[in-house]
DSSP file (Angstrom, degrees, kcal/mol; ACC not computed):
  #  RESIDUE AA STRUCTURE BP1 BP2  ACC     N-H-->O    O-->H-N    N-H-->O    O-->H-N    TCO  KAPPA ALPHA  PHI   PSI    X-CA   Y-CA   Z-CA
    1    1 A M              0   0    0      0, 0.0     2,-0.2     0, 0.0     0, 0.0   0.000 360.0 360.0 360.0 138.7   58.9   27.7  -66.2
    2    2 A K        -     0   0    0      1,-0.1     2,-0.0     2,-0.0    64,-0.0  -0.596 360.0-118.4 -86.4 145.4   55.9   25.6  -66.8
    3    3 A S     >  -     0   0    0     -2,-0.2     4,-2.1     1,-0.1     5,-0.2  -0.324  28.7-107.5 -74.1 164.1   54.8   22.9  -64.4
    4    4 A N  H  > S+     0   0    0      1,-0.2     4,-2.4     2,-0.2     5,-0.1   0.853 121.2  57.1 -59.9 -34.7   54.6   19.3  -65.5
    5    5 A Y  H  > S+     0   0    0      2,-0.2     4,-2.3     1,-0.2    -1,-0.2   0.918 106.9  46.8 -63.8 -43.7   50.8   19.5  -65.5
    6    6 A Q  H  > S+     0   0    0      2,-0.2     4,-2.5     1,-0.2    -2,-0.2   0.880 111.9  50.7 -66.8 -38.0   50.9   22.4  -67.9
    7    7 A V  H  X S+     0   0    0     -4,-2.1     4,-2.1     2,-0.2    -1,-0.2   0.906 109.9  51.2 -63.8 -41.3   53.3   20.6  -70.2
    8    8 A F  H  X S+     0   0    0     -4,-2.4     4,-2.0     2,-0.2    -2,-0.2   0.918 111.4  47.2 -60.6 -45.6   51.0   17.5  -70.0
    9    9 A K  H  X S+     0   0    0     -4,-2.3     4,-2.4     1,-0.2    -2,-0.2   0.920 111.2  50.7 -63.1 -44.2   48.0   19.7  -71.0
   10   10 A L  H  X S+     0   0    0     -4,-2.5     4,-1.7     1,-0.2    -1,-0.2   0.861 107.7  54.1 -63.6 -35.2   49.9   21.4  -73.9
   11   11 A W  H  X S+     0   0    0     -4,-2.1     4,-1.8     2,-0.2    -1,-0.2   0.936 109.6  46.9 -63.3 -45.9   50.9   17.9  -75.2
   12   12 A W  H  X S+     0   0    0     -4,-2.0     4,-2.9     1,-0.2    -2,-0.2   0.889 110.3  53.1 -63.4 -38.8   47.3   16.8  -75.3
   13   13 A L  H  < S+     0   0    0     -4,-2.4     5,-0.3     1,-0.2    -1,-0.2   0.836 110.2  48.4 -65.0 -31.4   46.3   20.0  -77.0
   14   14 A A  H  < S+     0   0    0     -4,-1.7    -1,-0.2    -5,-0.2    -2,-0.2   0.829 116.0  43.4 -75.4 -32.0   48.9   19.4  -79.7
   15   15 A V  H  < S+     0   0    0     -4,-1.8    -2,-0.2    -5,-0.1    -3,-0.2   0.897 107.3  62.3 -81.0 -43.1   47.9   15.8  -80.2
   16   16 A L  S  < S-     0   0    0     -4,-2.9     2,-1.5    -5,-0.2     7,-0.1  -0.676  77.8-135.3 -90.6 137.1   44.1   16.3  -80.3
   17   17 A P  S    S+     0   0    0      0, 0.0     2,-0.3     0, 0.0    -1,-0.1  -0.257  73.1 102.5 -84.1  51.9   42.4   18.4  -83.0
   18   18 A L  S    S-     0   0    0     -2,-1.5     2,-0.1    -5,-0.3    -2,-0.1  -0.906  73.1-110.6-130.6 156.6   40.2   20.1  -80.4
   19   19 A T     >  -     0   0    0     -2,-0.3     4,-2.1     1,-0.1     5,-0.2  -0.412  36.3-107.5 -78.9 164.8   40.2   23.4  -78.6
   20   20 A K  H  > S+     0   0    0      1,-0.2     4,-1.5     2,-0.2    -1,-0.1   0.889 120.9  51.1 -59.3 -41.1   40.9   23.6  -74.9
   21   21 A D  H  > S+     0   0    0      1,-0.2     4,-1.5     2,-0.2    -1,-0.2   0.899 108.4  51.0 -65.6 -40.3   37.2   24.3  -74.2
   22   22 A A  H  > S+     0   0    0      1,-0.2     4,-2.1     2,-0.2    -1,-0.2   0.878 105.4  56.3 -65.5 -37.0   36.0   21.4  -76.2
   23   23 A I  H  X S+     0   0    0     -4,-2.1     4,-2.4     1,-0.2    -1,-0.2   0.882 103.5  54.9 -62.3 -36.9   38.4   19.1  -74.4
   24   24 A H  H  X S+     0   0    0     -4,-1.5     4,-2.1     2,-0.2    -1,-0.2   0.896 106.5  50.9 -62.7 -39.3   36.8   20.1  -71.1
   25   25 A V  H  X S+     0   0    0     -4,-1.5     4,-2.1     1,-0.2    -2,-0.2   0.928 110.9  48.3 -63.4 -44.4   33.4   19.1  -72.5
   26   26 A Y  H  X S+     0   0    0     -4,-2.1     4,-2.7     1,-0.2    -2,-0.2   0.888 108.8  53.6 -63.6 -39.3   34.8   15.7  -73.5
   27   27 A I  H  X S+     0   0    0     -4,-2.4     4,-2.5     2,-0.2    -1,-0.2   0.911 107.9  51.4 -61.4 -41.8   36.4   15.3  -70.0
   28   28 A G  H  X S+     0   0    0     -4,-2.1     4,-2.0     2,-0.2    -2,-0.2   0.927 111.8  45.5 -61.2 -45.7   33.0   15.9  -68.4
   29   29 A F  H  X S+     0   0    0     -4,-2.1     4,-2.6     2,-0.2    -2,-0.2   0.906 112.0  52.2 -64.4 -41.1   31.2   13.4  -70.6
   30   30 A L  H  X S+     0   0    0     -4,-2.7     4,-2.5     1,-0.2    -2,-0.2   0.913 109.3  49.3 -61.8 -43.1   34.0   10.8  -70.0
   31   31 A C  H  X S+     0   0    0     -4,-2.5     4,-2.3     2,-0.2    -1,-0.2   0.893 110.8  50.8 -63.6 -39.0   33.7   11.3  -66.2
   32   32 A L  H  X S+     0   0    0     -4,-2.0     4,-2.2     2,-0.2    -2,-0.2   0.928 110.8  48.4 -63.9 -44.5   29.9   10.8  -66.4
   33   33 A L  H  X S+     0   0    0     -4,-2.6     4,-2.6     2,-0.2     5,-0.3   0.897 110.7  51.0 -63.0 -40.0   30.3    7.6  -68.4
   34   34 A I  H  X>S+     0   0    0     -4,-2.5     4,-2.0     1,-0.2     5,-1.3   0.918 110.4  49.4 -62.5 -43.2   32.9    6.3  -65.9
   35   35 A A  H  <5S+     0   0    0     -4,-2.3     6,-1.6    13,-0.2    -1,-0.2   0.892 113.6  46.6 -63.2 -38.7   30.5    7.0  -63.1
   36   36 A L  H  <5S+     0   0    0     -4,-2.2    -2,-0.2     4,-0.2    -1,-0.2   0.901 125.1  28.3 -70.4 -40.8   27.7    5.3  -64.9
   37   37 A V  H  <5S+     0   0    0     -4,-2.6    -3,-0.2     3,-0.2    -2,-0.2   0.944 129.7  31.6 -88.4 -54.4   29.7    2.2  -65.8
   38   38 A V  T  <5S+     0   0    0     -4,-2.0    -3,-0.2    -5,-0.3    -2,-0.1   0.932 128.9  36.4 -75.4 -46.1   32.4    1.7  -63.2
   39   39 A L  S   <S-     0   0    0     -5,-1.3    -1,-0.2    -4,-0.1    -3,-0.2   0.517 103.4-131.6 -85.6  -3.9   30.6    3.1  -60.2
   40   40 A R        +     0   0    0     -6,-0.3     2,-0.3     1,-0.2    -4,-0.2   0.893  47.9 159.3  56.1  46.2   27.3    1.6  -61.4
   41   41 A R        -     0   0    0     -6,-1.6     2,-0.2     7,-0.1    -1,-0.2  -0.665  40.9-115.9 -93.9 154.0   25.3    4.8  -60.9
   42   42 A R    >   -     0   0    0     -2,-0.3     3,-1.9     1,-0.1     6,-0.3  -0.575  22.7-118.5 -84.6 153.3   22.1    5.5  -62.7
   43   43 A L  T 3  S+     0   0    0      1,-0.3    48,-0.2    -2,-0.2    49,-0.2   0.785 114.9  58.3 -61.8 -26.1   21.9    8.4  -65.1
   44   44 A S  T 3  S+     0   0    0     47,-0.2     2,-0.5    46,-0.1    -1,-0.3   0.417  85.5 100.1 -85.1   3.4   19.2   10.0  -62.8
   45   45 A S    X   -     0   0    0     -3,-1.9     3,-1.6     1,-0.1     4,-0.2  -0.786  62.8-152.8 -94.3 125.8   21.6   10.0  -59.8
   46   46 A Y  G >  S+     0   0    0     -2,-0.5     3,-1.7     1,-0.3     4,-0.3   0.727  93.9  74.0 -65.7 -19.2   23.3   13.3  -59.0
   47   47 A W  G >  S+     0   0    0      1,-0.3     3,-1.2     2,-0.2    -1,-0.3   0.751  81.4  70.6 -63.2 -22.9   26.1   11.2  -57.5
   48   48 A A  G <  S+     0   0    0     -3,-1.6     4,-0.4    -6,-0.3    -1,-0.3   0.688  92.8  58.3 -66.8 -16.5   27.1   10.4  -61.1
   49   49 A L  G <> S+     0   0    0     -3,-1.7     4,-2.2    -4,-0.2    -1,-0.2   0.633  83.1  84.7 -85.4 -15.1   28.3   14.0  -61.3
   50   50 A V  H <> S+     0   0    0     -3,-1.2     4,-2.9    -4,-0.3     5,-0.3   0.903  85.2  51.7 -61.4 -46.6   30.8   13.7  -58.5
   51   51 A P  H  > S+     0   0    0      0, 0.0     4,-2.5     0, 0.0    -1,-0.2   0.922 113.2  45.9 -58.2 -42.1   33.8   12.3  -60.4
   52   52 A G  H  > S+     0   0    0     -4,-0.4     4,-2.5     2,-0.2     5,-0.2   0.901 113.7  48.7 -65.4 -40.3   33.6   15.0  -63.0
   53   53 A L  H  X S+     0   0    0     -4,-2.2     4,-2.3     2,-0.2     5,-0.2   0.929 113.0  47.0 -65.2 -44.8   33.2   17.7  -60.4
   54   54 A L  H  X S+     0   0    0     -4,-2.9     4,-2.3     2,-0.2    -2,-0.2   0.925 114.6  46.4 -63.6 -44.5   36.1   16.4  -58.4
   55   55 A L  H  X S+     0   0    0     -4,-2.5     4,-2.6    -5,-0.3    -2,-0.2   0.922 113.0  49.0 -65.1 -43.1   38.4   16.1  -61.4
   56   56 A S  H  X S+     0   0    0     -4,-2.5     4,-2.1    -5,-0.2    -1,-0.2   0.893 111.7  48.8 -66.1 -38.3   37.5   19.5  -62.8
   57   57 A V  H  X S+     0   0    0     -4,-2.3     4,-2.2    -5,-0.2    -1,-0.2   0.918 111.5  50.2 -65.4 -42.0   38.1   21.2  -59.4
   58   58 A A  H  X S+     0   0    0     -4,-2.3     4,-1.8     1,-0.2    -2,-0.2   0.916 111.0  48.9 -62.1 -42.6   41.5   19.4  -59.1
   59   59 A M  H  X S+     0   0    0     -4,-2.6     4,-2.0     1,-0.2    -1,-0.2   0.896 112.4  48.0 -63.7 -39.1   42.5   20.5  -62.6
   60   60 A E  H  X S+     0   0    0     -4,-2.1     4,-2.8     2,-0.2    -1,-0.2   0.824 106.0  57.0 -74.7 -30.1   41.5   24.1  -61.9
   61   61 A V  H  X S+     0   0    0     -4,-2.2     4,-2.3     2,-0.2    -1,-0.2   0.924 109.4  47.2 -61.7 -43.0   43.4   24.1  -58.6
   62   62 A L  H  X S+     0   0    0     -4,-1.8     4,-1.6     2,-0.2    -2,-0.2   0.897 111.8  50.1 -65.7 -39.2   46.5   23.2  -60.5
   63   63 A D  H  <>S+     0   0    0     -4,-2.0     5,-2.5     2,-0.2    -2,-0.2   0.921 110.9  48.7 -63.9 -43.0   45.7   25.9  -63.1
   64   64 A L  H ><5S+     0   0    0     -4,-2.8     3,-1.4     1,-0.2    -2,-0.2   0.892 108.9  53.9 -64.3 -38.0   45.2   28.5  -60.4
   65   65 A R  H 3<5S+     0   0    0     -4,-2.3    -1,-0.2     1,-0.3    -2,-0.2   0.864 107.0  52.6 -61.2 -35.4   48.5   27.4  -58.8
   66   66 A D  T 3<5S-     0   0    0     -4,-1.6    -1,-0.3    -5,-0.1    -2,-0.2   0.329 128.6 -94.1 -88.2   8.3   50.2   28.0  -62.1
   67   67 A G  T < 5S+     0   0    0     -3,-1.4    -3,-0.2     1,-0.3     2,-0.1   0.535  74.1 142.9  99.8   6.6   48.9   31.5  -62.5
   68   68 A Y      < -     0   0    0     -5,-2.5    -1,-0.3    -6,-0.1     2,-0.0  -0.502  51.7-105.1 -77.6 154.2   45.8   31.2  -64.5
   69   69 A G     >  -     0   0    0     -2,-0.1     4,-1.8     1,-0.1     5,-0.1  -0.255  16.0-116.0 -82.3 164.6   42.9   33.5  -63.6
   70   70 A W  H  > S+     0   0    0      1,-0.2     4,-2.7     2,-0.2     5,-0.2   0.860 112.7  56.6 -64.4 -38.3   39.7   32.8  -61.7
   71   71 A A  H  > S+     0   0    0      1,-0.2     4,-2.2     2,-0.2    -1,-0.2   0.919 108.0  46.8 -64.0 -43.2   37.5   33.7  -64.7
   72   72 A E  H  > S+     0   0    0      1,-0.2     4,-2.1     2,-0.2    -1,-0.2   0.896 113.1  49.9 -64.6 -40.0   39.2   31.1  -66.9
   73   73 A S  H  X S+     0   0    0     -4,-1.8     4,-2.2     2,-0.2    -2,-0.2   0.900 109.5  50.7 -66.4 -40.3   38.9   28.5  -64.2
   74   74 A A  H  X S+     0   0    0     -4,-2.7     4,-2.1     2,-0.2    -2,-0.2   0.911 110.3  50.0 -63.7 -41.3   35.2   29.3  -63.7
   75   75 A K  H  X S+     0   0    0     -4,-2.2     4,-2.7     1,-0.2    -2,-0.2   0.902 110.2  50.5 -62.9 -41.2   34.6   28.9  -67.4
   76   76 A D  H  X S+     0   0    0     -4,-2.1     4,-2.1     2,-0.2    -1,-0.2   0.878 108.0  52.9 -65.8 -37.8   36.5   25.6  -67.4
   77   77 A L  H  X S+     0   0    0     -4,-2.2     4,-1.9     2,-0.2    -1,-0.2   0.912 112.0  45.7 -62.6 -42.1   34.4   24.3  -64.5
   78   78 A V  H  X S+     0   0    0     -4,-2.1     4,-2.6     1,-0.2     5,-0.3   0.931 111.6  51.6 -66.2 -45.4   31.2   25.2  -66.4
   79   79 A N  H  < S+     0   0    0     -4,-2.7     4,-0.4     1,-0.2    -2,-0.2   0.867 114.3  44.2 -59.7 -36.6   32.5   23.6  -69.6
   80   80 A T  H  < S+     0   0    0     -4,-2.1    -1,-0.2    -5,-0.2    -2,-0.2   0.862 126.0  27.0 -76.6 -35.8   33.3   20.4  -67.8
   81   81 A N  H  X S+     0   0    0     -4,-1.9     4,-1.9    -5,-0.2    -2,-0.2   0.603  97.7  80.7-109.3 -12.9   30.2   20.0  -65.7
   82   82 A L  H  X S+     0   0    0     -4,-2.6     4,-2.5    -5,-0.2     5,-0.2   0.958  94.8  43.7 -65.8 -52.5   27.3   21.7  -67.5
   83   83 A M  H  > S+     0   0    0     -4,-0.4     4,-2.6    -5,-0.3     5,-0.2   0.911 114.4  49.1 -65.1 -43.0   26.3   19.1  -70.1
   84   84 A P  H  > S+     0   0    0      0, 0.0     4,-2.5     0, 0.0    -1,-0.2   0.911 112.2  50.8 -59.6 -38.3   26.5   16.1  -67.6
   85   85 A F  H  X S+     0   0    0     -4,-1.9     4,-2.5     2,-0.2    -2,-0.2   0.916 110.2  49.0 -63.4 -42.3   24.4   18.2  -65.2
   86   86 A V  H  X S+     0   0    0     -4,-2.5     4,-2.7     2,-0.2     5,-0.2   0.924 111.7  49.2 -63.4 -44.4   21.8   18.9  -67.9
   87   87 A L  H  X S+     0   0    0     -4,-2.6     4,-2.2     2,-0.2    -2,-0.2   0.921 112.9  46.1 -62.1 -44.5   21.7   15.2  -68.8
   88   88 A V  H  X S+     0   0    0     -4,-2.5     4,-2.3     2,-0.2    -1,-0.2   0.914 113.2  49.8 -65.3 -42.1   21.3   14.0  -65.3
   89   89 A T  H  X S+     0   0    0     -4,-2.5     4,-1.8    -5,-0.2    -2,-0.2   0.915 110.7  49.4 -63.9 -42.6   18.6   16.6  -64.6
   90   90 A L  H  <>S+     0   0    0     -4,-2.7     5,-2.5     1,-0.2     6,-0.4   0.891 110.7  50.9 -62.8 -38.8   16.7   15.7  -67.7
   91   91 A A  H ><5S+     0   0    0     -4,-2.2     3,-1.2   -48,-0.2    -2,-0.2   0.892 108.7  51.3 -65.1 -38.5   16.9   12.0  -66.6
   92   92 A R  H 3<5S+     0   0    0     -4,-2.3    -1,-0.2     1,-0.3    -2,-0.2   0.835 107.6  52.5 -67.1 -31.6   15.6   12.9  -63.2
   93   93 A L  T 3<5S-     0   0    0     -4,-1.8    -1,-0.3    -5,-0.2    -2,-0.2   0.420 114.8-121.1 -82.5   2.5   12.7   14.8  -64.8
   94   94 A K  T < 5 +     0   0    0     -3,-1.2    -3,-0.2    -4,-0.1    -2,-0.1   0.878  65.1 144.6  59.2  41.4   11.9   11.6  -66.8
   95   95 A T      < +     0   0    0     -5,-2.5     2,-0.3    -6,-0.1    -4,-0.2   0.822  53.3  72.9 -75.3 -33.1   12.4   13.4  -70.1
   96   96 A F  S    S-     0   0    0     -6,-0.4     2,-0.3     1,-0.1     0, 0.0  -0.626  72.7-149.1 -85.1 142.9   14.0   10.4  -71.7
   97   97 A N              0   0    0     -2,-0.3    -1,-0.1     1,-0.2    -2,-0.0  -0.395 360.0 360.0-109.0  54.3   11.7    7.5  -72.6
   98   98 A F              0   0    0     -2,-0.3    -1,-0.2     0, 0.0    -2,-0.0   0.347 360.0 360.0-141.5 360.0   14.0    4.5  -72.2
């Protein structure tokens, strides 16, 4: 039997025309935007990454509880957090000119 969390994920996968990996990337960007707007963090602050990291770890804990493997969870953590991390790091290096 699938948990309510897995049913919720499958419903979103059926509604959105995206792969599971792509949805993780979008979740990471959404968490970064929420941190920037709602928590009023600067793009150059590593603290802006905390909401995405916390949410992705929570999602993967639920996946591990439901029998998904460590390798899949590690890949999902990278998919969710890599691009926001790259953007924040580039902002800290003053790569952007705005």
